[in-house]
C-alpha positions in Angstrom: 6.1 38.9 14.8 8.9 41.2 16.1 10.4 40.6 19.5 9.7 43.1 22.2 12.8 45.1 23.4 12.4 43.8 27.0 12.2 40.2 25.8 15.4 40.7 23.7 17.3 42.3 26.6 16.3 39.4 28.9 17.4 36.9 26.3 20.8 38.6 25.8 21.3 38.8 29.6 20.7 35.1 29.9 23.0 34.2 27.0 25.8 36.5 28.1 25.8 35.3 31.7 28.8 33.2 32.7 29.9 30.6 31.9 28.4 31.1 28.4 30.5 32.6 25.6 29.6 36.3 25.3 31.1 37.6 22.1 28.7 39.6 19.9 28.7 36.9 17.2 27.9 34.2 19.7 25.1 36.3 21.3 23.6 36.8 17.8 23.7 33.1 16.9 22.2 32.1 20.2 19.4 34.7 19.9 18.6 33.4 16.5 18.3 29.8 17.7 16.2 30.7 20.7 13.8 33.0 18.7 13.4 30.5 15.9 12.4 27.9 18.4 9.9 30.3 19.9 8.6 31.4 16.4 9.8 34.9 17.0 11.7 37.0 14.5 14.8 38.9 15.7 15.4 42.5 14.5 18.6 41.5 12.8 22.1 42.2 14.0 21.6 45.9 14.4 19.0 45.2 17.0 21.6 43.3 19.0 23.8 46.4 19.0 20.9 48.6 20.1 19.8 46.2 22.9 23.4 45.7 24.1 23.7 49.4 24.4 21.1 49.3 27.1 23.1 47.1 29.5 26.0 45.4 27.7 29.1 47.0 26.1 32.0 45.7 24.0 35.0 45.3 26.2 38.5 43.9 25.8 38.8 40.8 27.9 41.2 41.1 30.8 44.3 38.9 30.4 45.1 36.7 33.4 47.8 34.1 33.7 46.6 30.5 33.3 47.7 29.0 36.5 47.6 25.2 36.7 45.5 23.6 39.5 48.6 22.0 41.1 50.3 25.4 41.2 47.2 27.1 42.7 47.3 24.5 45.5 51.0 25.2 46.1 50.3 28.9 46.2 47.7 28.3 48.9 50.1 26.1 50.9 52.9 28.7 50.6 50.6 31.5 51.8 49.5 29.5 54.8 53.1 28.6 55.7 54.4 32.1 55.5 51.5 34.4 56.4 52.6 34.6 60.0 56.3 35.0 59.4 57.7 38.0 61.3 59.2 41.0 59.5 62.6 39.9 60.7 62.2 36.8 58.5 61.4 38.8 55.4 64.2 41.3 56.1 66.8 38.5 55.5 65.5 37.5 52.1 67.3 38.5 48.9 64.9 38.5 46.0 66.3 38.1 42.5 65.0 38.1 38.9 65.9 39.0 35.3 64.2 41.5 33.0 64.4 42.7 29.5 64.1 46.5 29.2 63.3 48.0 25.8 65.2 51.2 25.3 62.5 52.4 22.9 58.9 51.3 22.6 57.4 48.3 24.3 56.6 44.6 23.7 53.1 45.2 24.9 50.5 47.9 25.2 51.2 51.1 26.9 48.7 53.6 28.3 49.0 57.1 29.7 46.6 59.7 31.2 46.4 62.9 29.2 44.1 65.8 28.5 42.2 66.2 25.3 44.1 67.9 22.5 47.5 67.2 24.1 48.3 63.9 22.3 51.6 65.3 20.8 52.9 66.8 23.9 56.4 65.2 24.4 55.6 63.6 27.7 52.5 62.0 26.1 54.4 60.3 23.3 56.7 57.2 23.1 59.8 57.6 21.1 60.4 55.1 18.3 63.3 54.2 16.1 63.8 51.8 13.2 64.2 48.1 14.1 63.1 48.5 17.7 66.0 50.5 19.0 67.5 47.7 21.1 66.9 46.3 24.5 68.9 45.4 27.6 68.7 42.1 29.6 69.7 42.5 33.2 69.8 40.5 36.4 69.3 42.1 39.7 68.5 41.5 43.3 67.1 43.4 46.3 66.1 43.0 49.9 64.2 45.1 52.4 67.5 47.0 53.1 68.2 48.1 49.5 69.3 46.9 46.1 72.2 44.5 45.3 74.3 44.2 42.2 72.9 44.8 38.7 74.4 42.5 36.0 74.0 43.2 32.2 73.6 40.1 30.2 75.2 40.2 26.7 75.1 36.5 25.9 72.2 34.2 25.3 70.9 33.3 28.7 71.4 29.7 29.6 72.2 27.8 32.8 76.0 28.4 32.4 75.5 32.2 32.0 73.1 32.2 34.9 75.6 30.3 37.1 78.3 32.8 36.2 76.0 35.7 37.2 75.5 34.1 40.7 79.2 33.5 41.1 80.0 37.1 40.3 77.2 38.9 42.0 75.4 37.0 44.7 78.1 37.2 47.4 78.9 40.9 46.4 75.2 41.7 46.8 74.9 40.0 50.2 77.9 42.0 51.5 76.6 45.2 50.0 73.3 44.6 51.8 75.1 43.8 55.0 74.1 40.2 55.3 77.4 38.4 54.9 76.3 34.7 54.8 73.2 35.1 56.9 70.6 35.6 54.2 67.9 33.6 52.4 68.0 33.6 48.6 64.9 33.6 46.3 64.9 33.0 42.6 62.2 32.1 40.0 61.4 28.7 38.7 62.7 29.0 35.2 64.9 26.2 33.7 68.1 28.1 34.3 67.7 28.7 38.1 66.5 25.2 38.6 69.3 23.5 36.6 71.4 20.9 38.4 74.7 22.8 38.3 72.9 25.9 39.8 71.3 23.7 42.5 74.7 22.2 43.4 76.4 25.7 43.6 73.7 27.1 45.9 73.8 23.9 48.0 77.4 24.8 49.0 77.2 28.6 48.9 73.7 29.5 49.9 71.8 26.7 51.6 69.0 28.9 52.9 66.5 29.4 50.0 63.0 30.7 49.8 61.2 28.4 47.3 58.2 30.2 45.9 55.6 28.2 43.8 55.8 28.2 40.0 53.7 30.7 38.1 54.0 33.2 41.0 55.7 36.3 39.9 53.5 38.3 42.2 55.3 36.7 45.2 58.6 38.3 44.1 58.7 42.0 45.3 61.5 42.8 42.8 58.7 43.0 40.2 57.7 46.3 41.7 61.3 47.5 41.4 61.4 46.5 37.7 58.2 48.5 37.1 59.8 51.6 38.5 63.0 51.0 36.5 61.1 50.6 33.2 59.2 53.8 33.9 62.4 55.7 34.6 64.0 54.4 31.4 61.0 55.5 29.3 60.9 58.9 30.9 64.7 59.5 30.4 
């Protein structure tokens, strides 16, 4: 006996509901198992597609960083400790980070908004060259008052290169931003910034630091600046 459409839809909805796996193949296999046990015959794989069209659609899963439980707890603690900090506190923070900017193309996906029939309009295309076209690795910093120094990194980044960047650019950036020595420094939790030689240098040259939890790039406002810089490079 063939299954009724309504029965199939209800079955698919039950199978596809979290936390069950909901790929099309998994739905098909689960439907087969359930219908065999109930002595009902499924309308083959094509029926799955037809029934899915009534309420379920193929979608690319959204990618989200896998944040460890301990880091999730640290993020909550950081938020509670800093949520009532005044603007004057944040105005003294120098945020820093590194980024690799591709001069042509992208390491990941890239989407644009365009009208139909205008796919080849220059502003709707991404220029490509053989072998990638090169990239630039840069270190930069910023505060509420503006941007600091921008350092181009030609060597392989390690703790010694990173320490050299801080020695050459951190004090200059602080003076450029009008802080002198009265600022708080923020950096990420990669192995280079957390290396012992870097820790000792900052202990004597920048004792005030804003320690953000690991796996928390969203807490660094310079990520927004990098986004604008990448956009400007691609539009140039």
